[in-house]
C-alpha angles and dihedrals in degrees: 000000000000125000089255091054091049092051093047090051091052090048093052091048090051092051092049091047092049091052091051093048093048091049090058095053125095110280099251092049093042091054091049094050093043090053091050093053096040100044104032097066094175094052091044089053090053092049092049093046091047092059098085092038090052092049092050093045092051093047091041092049090054094048093043093048093048092047093049092047092050092044090054092049095045096043102034126233095284098054092038089054090053091050093048093049095048094044091052088058091050092051090051098046094035092055091048095047095076088067092231094302091114087065102033090057086073089059101042103041097054089046093050091044091054091050093041092235094157096167091056091052094052091045092048094048093049099042097040093056092046091050091048092050092049094045094046093047090050090049090051092051092046089048090054091051091048091049091051090052099045101034093101088060100049131067112280094232090066099051103076095038089054091049091052093044092057088067091065095048098090090044092051092049092050092048090050090051092049088052090054090048093053091047090050090059091045095250096134094160091059091042097056108027094077102048097034103037115010099043098050089045091053090047090053092048092049095051091040090056090055091051092049092055091049100257115138105226121225134182092279092053090049091051092050088050089051091052090054093045092049093048092051091046092052092050095049095044093045093054093051093041095051092047092049093047092051089052092049108035119056114234114262139157108280114250117197131205102170097159093054094044092051092045091056091042097054097075088048089052091055090047094049092044094053091045091051091047089055091056098039106040094087096056094039094052093042088056090054096047109025133047122266092256090061089047089052093053092047093046092050091050092047094049091047091051089049089067085080090061101064094087090053091044093051094051094043091054089069099027100068100068089044090062090061093044095050092044090055099044107020142049137262088260089057091052090048093051092045094050091047090051093049091049092051091050093052102033105059098047089045092049091052090046091055091052091053092045092052090054097049099024097108091050091050093049090049088064088071092062142267115335097019090104085076087077094068095102089049089051091051093049096047092047088064089064093060091051091048092052092051091056092064106022131216095328096161088062092043089057093044095048091050096052098266096107093131091057091051092046093051092050094047092047092049090047091050091053090046090049092050091049093050092049091049090051100043106034096066089051103036105017115205091358089056091052091052093048092047091050096049094044092050091046094052090047090050094049091047092051091048092049091051091049092049090051094048097042101036106017091238123137104217099188112105094197096050123148117264094017 
């Protein structure tokens, strides 16, 4: 079965499940929901496409949470904090290393598919992956040189883990690029099942094997396990991806246009970098100022709070290309209705999830080990951010898909600088609480600025809970 077949099967299952659920609701509500799904084709498409993503995110969230909780228990807070800090750096650099090609693939491939420019597709796929491999390898080498220069000035317990982590950097960048390739073809199941389900499961199995043979795992062991898990994930995904592409794209002589592809990718690189900085600054600065145990508590609380985000993530995965489509063929009113529908779909399940998480949050954090319950207040604060995001939707992508990408990039960059400044100001005074407050304040400021820009540029009111609505 190809990735396309798998996704279509998930879509059909979702539609059947939705119909059954709607049929059980009270008649007035059932009619309203049925009308929403039947008449709003764009929103219905997003809901159907989100089915497989949602299933993977739920399963992946469970596997990831269990693996993190067991890692924290097996390694202890200190070693787990080292691992969390180093891995956060790898995520940041590894996502930047593809030079924006991991994102621009989602623009070029659908365009070339629509125009049947098969040679361009084959040239893009070949050259993009070679460029990413070269760029990520260069970043790994430069990282090693930098580590050798600065190692006298950083804590000794970080040096060797960073050296090991640099080995996974090219693998991470390639896996991220393969994910973008699969998303570009619409194969969201294939795109997400490896990084969100298979890789954390392999990591858990690898560390669990060490525990079973009586070896106490540390941060270095966890990073080596992650290298193995990422390598296996790349191999499996590549085999399926290549087979699916060959079945979908007619063979043609590759035609390359590297300069143009990189020129278009550079603004996306800036955008992605600033966005990543927004989400990583707290952990990175905590690692510089606080001890690894504090980093571990904060990281556990942040990852637990992120469970709220998988509904938003699932809907956004199919929402972004729809913005461009509606902008090209519809009206501002169509964009407004579509955004409102997406926000409704993601807000209410997320809101209920936060209420549940606040009730059982301390118990969940206790699964990581003794002392992790101290992160409950951090968990509560960071959960607010996911609710705030669901009230306005993915506005940075709305701006980008309607030709206002520079506006979105400027706002994200300014927000990243503001976030870094707040963390630098509050962490020395308040520690992990300061990091959480800085993150939530910067996030709300960013969302507000994006909402204002969307209203001024597009005439769209992004706030779901607006007066008079």
